[in-house]
N, CA, C, O and the ligand as a Tripos MOL2 file, in Angstrom:
@<TRIPOS>MOLECULE
protein
  281   279    71     0     0
PROTEIN
NO_CHARGES

@<TRIPOS>ATOM
      1 N          -0.5220   36.5320   14.2870 N.3       1 MET1
      2 CA          0.0300   35.4580   13.4460 C.3       1 MET1
      3 C          -0.9960   34.3630   13.2620 C.2       1 MET1
      4 O          -0.8610   33.2680   13.8080 O.2       1 MET1
      5 N          -2.0150   34.6650   12.4910 N.am      2 SER2
      6 CA         -3.0130   33.6320   12.2260 C.3       2 SER2
      7 C          -3.3260   33.6180   10.7370 C.2       2 SER2
      8 O          -3.4050   34.6500   10.0700 O.2       2 SER2
      9 N          -3.5000   32.3930   10.2530 N.am      3 LYS3
     10 CA         -3.8070   32.2480    8.8290 C.3       3 LYS3
     11 C          -5.2990   32.0700    8.6400 C.2       3 LYS3
     12 O          -5.9140   31.2950    9.3720 O.2       3 LYS3
     13 N          -5.8940   32.7510    7.6990 N.am      4 PRO4
     14 CA         -7.3120   32.4980    7.4170 C.3       4 PRO4
     15 C          -7.5110   31.0900    6.8900 C.2       4 PRO4
     16 O          -6.8920   30.6890    5.9040 O.2       4 PRO4
     17 N          -8.3790   30.3450    7.5560 N.am      5 SER5
     18 CA         -8.5970   28.9590    7.1360 C.3       5 SER5
     19 C         -10.0810   28.6390    7.2040 C.2       5 SER5
     20 O         -10.8850   29.4420    7.6770 O.2       5 SER5
     21 N         -10.4240   27.4680    6.7300 N.am      6 GLY6
     22 CA        -11.8170   27.0440    6.7870 C.3       6 GLY6
     23 C         -12.5930   27.4400    5.5530 C.2       6 GLY6
     24 O         -13.8030   27.2330    5.4730 O.2       6 GLY6
     25 N         -11.9010   28.0050    4.6020 N.am      7 ASN7
     26 CA        -12.5710   28.4410    3.3880 C.3       7 ASN7
     27 C         -12.2920   27.4900    2.2200 C.2       7 ASN7
     28 O         -12.5530   27.8170    1.0620 O.2       7 ASN7
     29 N         -11.7590   26.3110    2.5430 N.am      8 VAL8
     30 CA        -11.4130   25.3600    1.4890 C.3       8 VAL8
     31 C         -12.5490   24.3690    1.3160 C.2       8 VAL8
     32 O         -12.9570   23.7070    2.2710 O.2       8 VAL8
     33 N         -13.0500   24.2700    0.1200 N.am      9 THR9
     34 CA        -14.1070   23.2920   -0.1240 C.3       9 THR9
     35 C         -13.5340   21.8820    0.0030 C.2       9 THR9
     36 O         -12.4190   21.6140   -0.4460 O.2       9 THR9
     37 N         -14.3080   20.9830    0.6190 N.am     10 PRO10
     38 CA        -13.8050   19.6200    0.7990 C.3      10 PRO10
     39 C         -13.5100   18.9470   -0.5360 C.2      10 PRO10
     40 O         -14.3580   18.8860   -1.4260 O.2      10 PRO10
     41 N         -12.3200   18.4600   -0.6440 N.am     11 HIS11
     42 CA        -11.9500   17.7760   -1.8890 C.3      11 HIS11
     43 C         -10.8820   16.7300   -1.5880 C.2      11 HIS11
     44 O         -10.2500   16.7450   -0.5310 O.2      11 HIS11
     45 N         -10.7010   15.8410   -2.5260 N.am     12 LYS12
     46 CA         -9.6770   14.8050   -2.4090 C.3      12 LYS12
     47 C          -8.7230   14.9330   -3.5670 C.2      12 LYS12
     48 O          -8.9000   15.7500   -4.4710 O.2      12 LYS12
     49 N          -7.6980   14.0930   -3.5130 N.am     13 HIS13
     50 CA         -6.7770   14.0200   -4.6370 C.3      13 HIS13
     51 C          -6.7450   12.5930   -5.1570 C.2      13 HIS13
     52 O          -6.7460   11.6340   -4.3860 O.2      13 HIS13
     53 N          -6.7180   12.4700   -6.4660 N.am     14 CYS14
     54 CA         -6.6060   11.1380   -7.0590 C.3      14 CYS14
     55 C          -5.2880   10.5120   -6.6210 C.2      14 CYS14
     56 O          -4.2340   11.1200   -6.8050 O.2      14 CYS14
     57 N          -5.3220    9.2930   -6.0360 N.am     15 PRO15
     58 CA         -4.1020    8.6630   -5.5460 C.3      15 PRO15
     59 C          -3.1310    8.2890   -6.6670 C.2      15 PRO15
     60 O          -1.9570    8.0200   -6.4130 O.2      15 PRO15
     61 N          -3.6170    8.2730   -7.8890 N.am     16 VAL16
     62 CA         -2.7590    7.8760   -9.0060 C.3      16 VAL16
     63 C          -2.0230    9.0820   -9.5810 C.2      16 VAL16
     64 O          -0.7980    9.0600   -9.6990 O.2      16 VAL16
     65 N          -2.7680   10.1490   -9.9440 N.am     17 CYS17
     66 CA         -2.1330   11.2810  -10.5990 C.3      17 CYS17
     67 C          -2.1030   12.5200   -9.7150 C.2      17 CYS17
     68 O          -1.3730   13.4650  -10.0150 O.2      17 CYS17
     69 N          -2.8850   12.5410   -8.6210 N.am     18 GLY18
     70 CA         -2.7840   13.6150   -7.6490 C.3      18 GLY18
     71 C          -3.5900   14.8620   -7.9610 C.2      18 GLY18
     72 O          -3.4730   15.8530   -7.2400 O.2      18 GLY18
     73 N          -4.4070   14.8500   -9.0120 N.am     19 ILE19
     74 CA         -5.1880   16.0480   -9.2920 C.3      19 ILE19
     75 C          -6.3830   16.1240   -8.3460 C.2      19 ILE19
     76 O          -6.8090   15.1120   -7.7900 O.2      19 ILE19
     77 N          -6.9130   17.3170   -8.1690 N.am     20 SER20
     78 CA         -8.0400   17.5280   -7.2640 C.3      20 SER20
     79 C          -9.3080   16.9240   -7.8530 C.2      20 SER20
     80 O          -9.6160   17.0960   -9.0330 O.2      20 SER20
     81 N         -10.0380   16.2080   -6.9920 N.am     21 ILE21
     82 CA        -11.3190   15.6480   -7.4060 C.3      21 ILE21
     83 C         -12.3370   15.9540   -6.3260 C.2      21 ILE21
     84 O         -11.9500   16.3710   -5.2340 O.2      21 ILE21
     85 N         -13.5950   15.7690   -6.5780 N.am     22 SER22
     86 CA        -14.6110   16.0490   -5.5820 C.3      22 SER22
     87 C         -14.5390   15.0160   -4.4540 C.2      22 SER22
     88 O         -14.1250   13.8770   -4.6680 O.2      22 SER22
     89 N         -14.9470   15.4320   -3.2510 N.am     23 ALA23
     90 CA        -14.7880   14.5950   -2.0670 C.3      23 ALA23
     91 C         -15.5950   13.3100   -2.1590 C.2      23 ALA23
     92 O         -15.3070   12.3460   -1.4510 O.2      23 ALA23
     93 N         -16.6070   13.2870   -3.0260 N.am     24 SER24
     94 CA        -17.4580   12.1010   -3.1110 C.3      24 SER24
     95 C         -16.8250   11.0190   -3.9790 C.2      24 SER24
     96 O         -17.2680    9.8710   -3.9890 O.2      24 SER24
     97 N         -15.7690   11.4130   -4.7130 N.am     25 LYS25
     98 CA        -15.1130   10.4360   -5.5790 C.3      25 LYS25
     99 C         -13.7740   10.0150   -4.9820 C.2      25 LYS25
    100 O         -13.1830   10.7530   -4.1930 O.2      25 LYS25
    101 N         -13.2960    8.8340   -5.3580 N.am     26 ASP26
    102 CA        -12.0070    8.3630   -4.8660 C.3      26 ASP26
    103 C         -10.9270    8.5130   -5.9280 C.2      26 ASP26
    104 O          -9.7460    8.6350   -5.6040 O.2      26 ASP26
    105 N         -11.3310    8.5050   -7.1990 N.am     27 TYR27
    106 CA        -10.3730    8.5960   -8.2970 C.3      27 TYR27
    107 C         -10.9060    9.5640   -9.3440 C.2      27 TYR27
    108 O         -12.1050    9.8390   -9.3980 O.2      27 TYR27
    109 N          -9.9930   10.0840  -10.1840 N.am     28 CYS28
    110 CA        -10.4230   11.0500  -11.1820 C.3      28 CYS28
    111 C         -11.1090   10.3390  -12.3430 C.2      28 CYS28
    112 O         -11.9260   10.9390  -13.0410 O.2      28 CYS28
    113 N         -10.7840    9.0640  -12.5540 N.am     29 SER29
    114 CA        -11.3630    8.3370  -13.6780 C.3      29 SER29
    115 C         -11.3780    6.8410  -13.3710 C.2      29 SER29
    116 O         -10.5940    6.3730  -12.5450 O.2      29 SER29
    117 N         -12.2640    6.0840  -14.0290 N.am     30 PRO30
    118 CA        -12.2980    4.6310  -13.8210 C.3      30 PRO30
    119 C         -10.9680    3.9710  -14.1600 C.2      30 PRO30
    120 O         -10.6010    2.9560  -13.5680 O.2      30 PRO30
    121 N         -10.2490    4.5530  -15.1180 N.am     31 GLU31
    122 CA         -8.9420    3.9870  -15.4910 C.3      31 GLU31
    123 C          -7.9800    4.0270  -14.3100 C.2      31 GLU31
    124 O          -7.2640    3.0640  -14.0340 O.2      31 GLU31
    125 N          -7.9830    5.1730  -13.6170 N.am     32 HIS32
    126 CA         -7.0610    5.3090  -12.4940 C.3      32 HIS32
    127 C          -7.5040    4.4540  -11.3240 C.2      32 HIS32
    128 O          -6.6710    3.9620  -10.5630 O.2      32 HIS32
    129 N          -8.8180    4.2710  -11.1700 N.am     33 GLU33
    130 CA         -9.3030    3.3720  -10.1240 C.3      33 GLU33
    131 C          -8.7930    1.9520  -10.3850 C.2      33 GLU33
    132 O          -8.3360    1.2600   -9.4750 O.2      33 GLU33
    133 N          -8.8830    1.5400  -11.6520 N.am     34 GLN34
    134 CA         -8.4140    0.2110  -12.0330 C.3      34 GLN34
    135 C          -6.9060    0.0950  -11.8200 C.2      34 GLN34
    136 O          -6.4100   -0.9270  -11.3450 O.2      34 GLN34
    137 N          -6.1800    1.1690  -12.1820 N.am     35 MET35
    138 CA         -4.7220    1.1670  -12.0280 C.3      35 MET35
    139 C          -4.3240    0.9810  -10.5730 C.2      35 MET35
    140 O          -3.4340    0.1940  -10.2540 O.2      35 MET35
    141 N          -5.0110    1.7330   -9.6750 N.am     36 ASP36
    142 CA         -4.6840    1.6620   -8.2590 C.3      36 ASP36
    143 C          -5.0500    0.2950   -7.7020 C.2      36 ASP36
    144 O          -4.3420   -0.2410   -6.8500 O.2      36 ASP36
    145 N          -6.1550   -0.2700   -8.1820 N.am     37 GLU37
    146 CA         -6.5750   -1.5840   -7.7260 C.3      37 GLU37
    147 C          -5.5220   -2.6310   -8.0920 C.2      37 GLU37
    148 O          -5.1570   -3.4850   -7.2840 O.2      37 GLU37
    149 N          -5.0460   -2.5340   -9.3440 N.am     38 ASN38
    150 CA         -4.0070   -3.4670   -9.7840 C.3      38 ASN38
    151 C          -2.7430   -3.3070   -8.9530 C.2      38 ASN38
    152 O          -2.1180   -4.2940   -8.5670 O.2      38 ASN38
    153 N          -2.3650   -2.0520   -8.6770 N.am     39 ALA39
    154 CA         -1.1500   -1.7990   -7.8990 C.3      39 ALA39
    155 C          -1.2850   -2.3840   -6.4990 C.2      39 ALA39
    156 O          -0.3410   -2.9590   -5.9570 O.2      39 ALA39
    157 N          -2.4940   -2.2260   -5.9130 N.am     40 GLN40
    158 CA         -2.6890   -2.7520   -4.5690 C.3      40 GLN40
    159 C          -2.6740   -4.2740   -4.5600 C.2      40 GLN40
    160 O          -2.1870   -4.8980   -3.6170 O.2      40 GLN40
    161 N          -3.2140   -4.8610   -5.6250 N.am     41 LYS41
    162 CA         -3.2090   -6.3170   -5.7220 C.3      41 LYS41
    163 C          -1.7730   -6.8200   -5.8070 C.2      41 LYS41
    164 O          -1.3960   -7.7960   -5.1600 O.2      41 LYS41
    165 N          -0.9690   -6.1130   -6.6390 N.am     42 ARG42
    166 CA          0.4280   -6.4870   -6.7840 C.3      42 ARG42
    167 C           1.1650   -6.3300   -5.4490 C.2      42 ARG42
    168 O           1.9900   -7.1650   -5.0780 O.2      42 ARG42
    169 N           0.8480   -5.2370   -4.7330 N.am     43 MET43
    170 CA          1.4820   -4.9900   -3.4490 C.3      43 MET43
    171 C           1.1410   -6.0960   -2.4610 C.2      43 MET43
    172 O           1.9920   -6.5360   -1.6890 O.2      43 MET43
    173 N          -0.1330   -6.5470   -2.4940 N.am     44 ARG44
    174 CA         -0.5660   -7.5960   -1.5830 C.3      44 ARG44
    175 C           0.1780   -8.8950   -1.8940 C.2      44 ARG44
    176 O           0.6420   -9.5910   -0.9910 O.2      44 ARG44
    177 N           0.2860   -9.2100   -3.2000 N.am     45 ASN45
    178 CA          1.0350  -10.3950   -3.5970 C.3      45 ASN45
    179 C           2.4730  -10.3060   -3.1210 C.2      45 ASN45
    180 O           3.0280  -11.2830   -2.6170 O.2      45 ASN45
    181 N           3.0790   -9.1290   -3.2820 N.am     46 PHE46
    182 CA          4.4600   -8.9230   -2.8820 C.3      46 PHE46
    183 C           4.6080   -9.1200   -1.3840 C.2      46 PHE46
    184 O           5.5770   -9.7240   -0.9240 O.2      46 PHE46
    185 N           3.6400   -8.6070   -0.6150 N.am     47 ARG47
    186 CA          3.7000   -8.7490    0.8460 C.3      47 ARG47
    187 C           3.5970  -10.2150    1.2310 C.2      47 ARG47
    188 O           4.3270  -10.6920    2.1000 O.2      47 ARG47
    189 N           2.6760  -10.9340    0.5720 N.am     48 ASN48
    190 CA          2.5380  -12.3570    0.8650 C.3      48 ASN48
    191 C           3.8290  -13.0930    0.5750 C.2      48 ASN48
    192 O           4.2510  -13.9520    1.3490 O.2      48 ASN48
    193 N           4.4560  -12.7570   -0.5430 N.am     49 LEU49
    194 CA          5.7020  -13.3990   -0.9310 C.3      49 LEU49
    195 C           6.7920  -13.1030    0.0890 C.2      49 LEU49
    196 O           7.5480  -13.9970    0.4700 O.2      49 LEU49
    197 N           6.8760  -11.8510    0.5320 N.am     50 THR50
    198 CA          7.8710  -11.4610    1.5260 C.3      50 THR50
    199 C           7.6570  -12.2270    2.8210 C.2      50 THR50
    200 O           8.6050  -12.7080    3.4420 O.2      50 THR50
    201 N           6.3760  -12.3310    3.2200 N.am     51 LEU51
    202 CA          6.0450  -13.0390    4.4510 C.3      51 LEU51
    203 C           6.4480  -14.5090    4.3300 C.2      51 LEU51
    204 O           7.0210  -15.0850    5.2550 O.2      51 LEU51
    205 N           6.1440  -15.0990    3.1850 N.am     52 LEU52
    206 CA          6.4870  -16.5030    2.9500 C.3      52 LEU52
    207 C           7.9920  -16.7000    3.0230 C.2      52 LEU52
    208 O           8.4800  -17.6530    3.6300 O.2      52 LEU52
    209 N           8.7230  -15.7770    2.3910 N.am     53 LEU53
    210 CA         10.1800  -15.8480    2.3860 C.3      53 LEU53
    211 C          10.7240  -15.7560    3.8020 C.2      53 LEU53
    212 O          11.6660  -16.4590    4.1660 O.2      53 LEU53
    213 N          10.1160  -14.8730    4.6010 N.am     54 LEU54
    214 CA         10.5360  -14.6820    5.9880 C.3      54 LEU54
    215 C          10.3250  -15.9750    6.7890 C.2      54 LEU54
    216 O          11.1940  -16.3940    7.5550 O.2      54 LEU54
    217 N           9.1570  -16.5950    6.5970 N.am     55 VAL55
    218 CA          8.8410  -17.8210    7.3160 C.3      55 VAL55
    219 C           9.8070  -18.9230    6.9130 C.2      55 VAL55
    220 O          10.3200  -19.6510    7.7630 O.2      55 VAL55
    221 N          10.0560  -19.0450    5.6010 N.am     56 VAL56
    222 CA         10.9730  -20.0690    5.1110 C.3      56 VAL56
    223 C          12.3680  -19.8450    5.6930 C.2      56 VAL56
    224 O          13.0190  -20.7920    6.1360 O.2      56 VAL56
    225 N          12.8250  -18.5900    5.6900 N.am     57 THR57
    226 CA         14.1410  -18.2700    6.2370 C.3      57 THR57
    227 C          14.2260  -18.6500    7.7050 C.2      57 THR57
    228 O          15.2270  -19.2050    8.1580 O.2      57 THR57
    229 N          13.1470  -18.3410    8.4590 N.am     58 MET58
    230 CA         13.1530  -18.6540    9.8800 C.3      58 MET58
    231 C          13.1890  -20.1550   10.1010 C.2      58 MET58
    232 O          13.9060  -20.6420   10.9740 O.2      58 MET58
    233 N          12.4100  -20.8920    9.3060 N.am     59 VAL59
    234 CA         12.3810  -22.3500    9.4460 C.3      59 VAL59
    235 C          13.7600  -22.9320    9.1380 C.2      59 VAL59
    236 O          14.2420  -23.8230    9.8370 O.2      59 VAL59
    237 N          14.3940  -22.4060    8.0650 N.am     60 VAL60
    238 CA         15.7190  -22.8820    7.6990 C.3      60 VAL60
    239 C          16.7300  -22.5680    8.8000 C.2      60 VAL60
    240 O          17.5590  -23.4090    9.1470 O.2      60 VAL60
    241 N          16.6580  -21.3640    9.3430 N.am     61 LEU61
    242 CA         17.5780  -20.9650   10.4060 C.3      61 LEU61
    243 C          17.3920  -21.8400   11.6400 C.2      61 LEU61
    244 O          18.3690  -22.2810   12.2450 O.2      61 LEU61
    245 N          16.1470  -22.0880   12.0130 N.am     62 VAL62
    246 CA         15.8690  -22.9450   13.1710 C.3      62 VAL62
    247 C          16.3730  -24.3560   12.8960 C.2      62 VAL62
    248 O          16.9510  -25.0020   13.7700 O.2      62 VAL62
    249 N          16.1470  -24.8240   11.6750 N.am     63 GLY63
    250 CA         16.6100  -26.1560   11.3020 C.3      63 GLY63
    251 C          18.1170  -26.2510   11.3820 C.2      63 GLY63
    252 O          18.6410  -27.2470   11.8810 O.2      63 GLY63
    253 N          18.8270  -25.2480   10.9090 N.am     64 ILE64
    254 CA         20.2860  -25.2570   10.9450 C.3      64 ILE64
    255 C          20.7800  -25.2190   12.3860 C.2      64 ILE64
    256 O          21.7150  -25.9370   12.7430 O.2      64 ILE64
    257 N          20.1570  -24.3850   13.2140 N.am     65 SER65
    258 CA         20.6060  -24.2810   14.6020 C.3      65 SER65
    259 C          20.3410  -25.5750   15.3370 C.2      65 SER65
    260 O          21.1110  -25.9520   16.2210 O.2      65 SER65
    261 N          19.2530  -26.2730   14.9870 N.am     66 LEU66
    262 CA         18.9760  -27.5590   15.6130 C.3      66 LEU66
    263 C          20.0080  -28.5910   15.1880 C.2      66 LEU66
    264 O          20.4660  -29.4040   15.9900 O.2      66 LEU66
    265 N          20.3730  -28.5380   13.8730 N.am     67 LEU67
    266 CA         21.3730  -29.4800   13.3530 C.3      67 LEU67
    267 C          22.7310  -29.2470   14.0090 C.2      67 LEU67
    268 O          23.4460  -30.1920   14.3420 O.2      67 LEU67
    269 N          23.0760  -27.9620   14.1890 N.am     68 LEU68
    270 CA         24.3770  -27.6200   14.7700 C.3      68 LEU68
    271 C          24.4300  -28.0280   16.2440 C.2      68 LEU68
    272 O          25.4740  -28.4480   16.7430 O.2      68 LEU68
    273 N          23.3050  -27.9020   16.9260 N.am     69 ARG69
    274 CA         23.2730  -28.2320   18.3440 C.3      69 ARG69
    275 C          23.3990  -29.7550   18.5530 C.2      69 ARG69
    276 O          23.9020  -30.2300   19.5710 O.2      69 ARG69
    277 N          22.9280  -30.4740   17.5620 N.am     70 HIS70
    278 CA         22.8840  -31.9250   17.6960 C.3      70 HIS70
    279 C          24.2570  -32.5660   17.7890 C.2      70 HIS70
    280 O          24.3620  -33.7880   17.9050 O.2      70 HIS70
    281 ZN         -6.0250   10.2450  -11.7060 Zn       71 ZN71
@<TRIPOS>BOND
     1     1     2 1
     2     2     3 1
     3     3     4 2
     4     3     5 am
     5     5     6 1
     6     6     7 1
     7     7     8 2
     8     7     9 am
     9     9    10 1
    10    10    11 1
    11    11    12 2
    12    11    13 am
    13    13    14 1
    14    14    15 1
    15    15    16 2
    16    15    17 am
    17    17    18 1
    18    18    19 1
    19    19    20 2
    20    19    21 am
    21    21    22 1
    22    22    23 1
    23    23    24 2
    24    23    25 am
    25    25    26 1
    26    26    27 1
    27    27    28 2
    28    27    29 am
    29    29    30 1
    30    30    31 1
    31    31    32 2
    32    31    33 am
    33    33    34 1
    34    34    35 1
    35    35    36 2
    36    35    37 am
    37    37    38 1
    38    38    39 1
    39    39    40 2
    40    39    41 am
    41    41    42 1
    42    42    43 1
    43    43    44 2
    44    43    45 am
    45    45    46 1
    46    46    47 1
    47    47    48 2
    48    47    49 am
    49    49    50 1
    50    50    51 1
    51    51    52 2
    52    51    53 am
    53    53    54 1
    54    54    55 1
    55    55    56 2
    56    55    57 am
    57    57    58 1
    58    58    59 1
    59    59    60 2
    60    59    61 am
    61    61    62 1
    62    62    63 1
    63    63    64 2
    64    63    65 am
    65    65    66 1
    66    66    67 1
    67    67    68 2
    68    67    69 am
    69    69    70 1
    70    70    71 1
    71    71    72 2
    72    71    73 am
    73    73    74 1
    74    74    75 1
    75    75    76 2
    76    75    77 am
    77    77    78 1
    78    78    79 1
    79    79    80 2
    80    79    81 am
    81    81    82 1
    82    82    83 1
    83    83    84 2
    84    83    85 am
    85    85    86 1
    86    86    87 1
    87    87    88 2
    88    87    89 am
    89    89    90 1
    90    90    91 1
    91    91    92 2
    92    91    93 am
    93    93    94 1
    94    94    95 1
    95    95    96 2
    96    95    97 am
    97    97    98 1
    98    98    99 1
    99    99   100 2
   100    99   101 am
   101   101   102 1
   102   102   103 1
   103   103   104 2
   104   103   105 am
   105   105   106 1
   106   106   107 1
   107   107   108 2
   108   107   109 am
   109   109   110 1
   110   110   111 1
   111   111   112 2
   112   111   113 am
   113   113   114 1
   114   114   115 1
   115   115   116 2
   116   115   117 am
   117   117   118 1
   118   118   119 1
   119   119   120 2
   120   119   121 am
   121   121   122 1
   122   122   123 1
   123   123   124 2
   124   123   125 am
   125   125   126 1
   126   126   127 1
   127   127   128 2
   128   127   129 am
   129   129   130 1
   130   130   131 1
   131   131   132 2
   132   131   133 am
   133   133   134 1
   134   134   135 1
   135   135   136 2
   136   135   137 am
   137   137   138 1
   138   138   139 1
   139   139   140 2
   140   139   141 am
   141   141   142 1
   142   142   143 1
   143   143   144 2
   144   143   145 am
   145   145   146 1
   146   146   147 1
   147   147   148 2
   148   147   149 am
   149   149   150 1
   150   150   151 1
   151   151   152 2
   152   151   153 am
   153   153   154 1
   154   154   155 1
   155   155   156 2
   156   155   157 am
   157   157   158 1
   158   158   159 1
   159   159   160 2
   160   159   161 am
   161   161   162 1
   162   162   163 1
   163   163   164 2
   164   163   165 am
   165   165   166 1
   166   166   167 1
   167   167   168 2
   168   167   169 am
   169   169   170 1
   170   170   171 1
   171   171   172 2
   172   171   173 am
   173   173   174 1
   174   174   175 1
   175   175   176 2
   176   175   177 am
   177   177   178 1
   178   178   179 1
   179   179   180 2
   180   179   181 am
   181   181   182 1
   182   182   183 1
   183   183   184 2
   184   183   185 am
   185   185   186 1
   186   186   187 1
   187   187   188 2
   188   187   189 am
   189   189   190 1
   190   190   191 1
   191   191   192 2
   192   191   193 am
   193   193   194 1
   194   194   195 1
   195   195   196 2
   196   195   197 am
   197   197   198 1
   198   198   199 1
   199   199   200 2
   200   199   201 am
   201   201   202 1
   202   202   203 1
   203   203   204 2
   204   203   205 am
   205   205   206 1
   206   206   207 1
   207   207   208 2
   208   207   209 am
   209   209   210 1
   210   210   211 1
   211   211   212 2
   212   211   213 am
   213   213   214 1
   214   214   215 1
   215   215   216 2
   216   215   217 am
   217   217   218 1
   218   218   219 1
   219   219   220 2
   220   219   221 am
   221   221   222 1
   222   222   223 1
   223   223   224 2
   224   223   225 am
   225   225   226 1
   226   226   227 1
   227   227   228 2
   228   227   229 am
   229   229   230 1
   230   230   231 1
   231   231   232 2
   232   231   233 am
   233   233   234 1
   234   234   235 1
   235   235   236 2
   236   235   237 am
   237   237   238 1
   238   238   239 1
   239   239   240 2
   240   239   241 am
   241   241   242 1
   242   242   243 1
   243   243   244 2
   244   243   245 am
   245   245   246 1
   246   246   247 1
   247   247   248 2
   248   247   249 am
   249   249   250 1
   250   250   251 1
   251   251   252 2
   252   251   253 am
   253   253   254 1
   254   254   255 1
   255   255   256 2
   256   255   257 am
   257   257   258 1
   258   258   259 1
   259   259   260 2
   260   259   261 am
   261   261   262 1
   262   262   263 1
   263   263   264 2
   264   263   265 am
   265   265   266 1
   266   266   267 1
   267   267   268 2
   268   267   269 am
   269   269   270 1
   270   270   271 1
   271   271   272 2
   272   271   273 am
   273   273   274 1
   274   274   275 1
   275   275   276 2
   276   275   277 am
   277   277   278 1
   278   278   279 1
   279   279   280 2
@<TRIPOS>SUBSTRUCTURE
     1 MET1         2 RESIDUE 1 A MET
     2 SER2         6 RESIDUE 1 A SER
     3 LYS3        10 RESIDUE 1 A LYS
     4 PRO4        14 RESIDUE 1 A PRO
     5 SER5        18 RESIDUE 1 A SER
     6 GLY6        22 RESIDUE 1 A GLY
     7 ASN7        26 RESIDUE 1 A ASN
     8 VAL8        30 RESIDUE 1 A VAL
     9 THR9        34 RESIDUE 1 A THR
    10 PRO10       38 RESIDUE 1 A PRO
    11 HIS11       42 RESIDUE 1 A HIS
    12 LYS12       46 RESIDUE 1 A LYS
    13 HIS13       50 RESIDUE 1 A HIS
    14 CYS14       54 RESIDUE 1 A CYS
    15 PRO15       58 RESIDUE 1 A PRO
    16 VAL16       62 RESIDUE 1 A VAL
    17 CYS17       66 RESIDUE 1 A CYS
    18 GLY18       70 RESIDUE 1 A GLY
    19 ILE19       74 RESIDUE 1 A ILE
    20 SER20       78 RESIDUE 1 A SER
    21 ILE21       82 RESIDUE 1 A ILE
    22 SER22       86 RESIDUE 1 A SER
    23 ALA23       90 RESIDUE 1 A ALA
    24 SER24       94 RESIDUE 1 A SER
    25 LYS25       98 RESIDUE 1 A LYS
    26 ASP26      102 RESIDUE 1 A ASP
    27 TYR27      106 RESIDUE 1 A TYR
    28 CYS28      110 RESIDUE 1 A CYS
    29 SER29      114 RESIDUE 1 A SER
    30 PRO30      118 RESIDUE 1 A PRO
    31 GLU31      122 RESIDUE 1 A GLU
    32 HIS32      126 RESIDUE 1 A HIS
    33 GLU33      130 RESIDUE 1 A GLU
    34 GLN34      134 RESIDUE 1 A GLN
    35 MET35      138 RESIDUE 1 A MET
    36 ASP36      142 RESIDUE 1 A ASP
    37 GLU37      146 RESIDUE 1 A GLU
    38 ASN38      150 RESIDUE 1 A ASN
    39 ALA39      154 RESIDUE 1 A ALA
    40 GLN40      158 RESIDUE 1 A GLN
    41 LYS41      162 RESIDUE 1 A LYS
    42 ARG42      166 RESIDUE 1 A ARG
    43 MET43      170 RESIDUE 1 A MET
    44 ARG44      174 RESIDUE 1 A ARG
    45 ASN45      178 RESIDUE 1 A ASN
    46 PHE46      182 RESIDUE 1 A PHE
    47 ARG47      186 RESIDUE 1 A ARG
    48 ASN48      190 RESIDUE 1 A ASN
    49 LEU49      194 RESIDUE 1 A LEU
    50 THR50      198 RESIDUE 1 A THR
    51 LEU51      202 RESIDUE 1 A LEU
    52 LEU52      206 RESIDUE 1 A LEU
    53 LEU53      210 RESIDUE 1 A LEU
    54 LEU54      214 RESIDUE 1 A LEU
    55 VAL55      218 RESIDUE 1 A VAL
    56 VAL56      222 RESIDUE 1 A VAL
    57 THR57      226 RESIDUE 1 A THR
    58 MET58      230 RESIDUE 1 A MET
    59 VAL59      234 RESIDUE 1 A VAL
    60 VAL60      238 RESIDUE 1 A VAL
    61 LEU61      242 RESIDUE 1 A LEU
    62 VAL62      246 RESIDUE 1 A VAL
    63 GLY63      250 RESIDUE 1 A GLY
    64 ILE64      254 RESIDUE 1 A ILE
    65 SER65      258 RESIDUE 1 A SER
    66 LEU66      262 RESIDUE 1 A LEU
    67 LEU67      266 RESIDUE 1 A LEU
    68 LEU68      270 RESIDUE 1 A LEU
    69 ARG69      274 RESIDUE 1 A ARG
    70 HIS70      278 RESIDUE 1 A HIS
    71 ZN71       281 GROUP 0 **** ****
């Protein structure tokens, strides 16, 4: 029960469309590289916003609990 392996040429997949590309490249085309860059930038902004919202919520919660304790 053994599968023949090791005969696969090293390759990657474009993170945008998933087609096979050569291992030396990260994307199939400059357009897709730009697309992924934009998506990651948007994701980073979203994460920052989520983090900010979390901090604000925590500050508000702490403030309310302090007010209630008073
Ligand atoms: Zn692509």
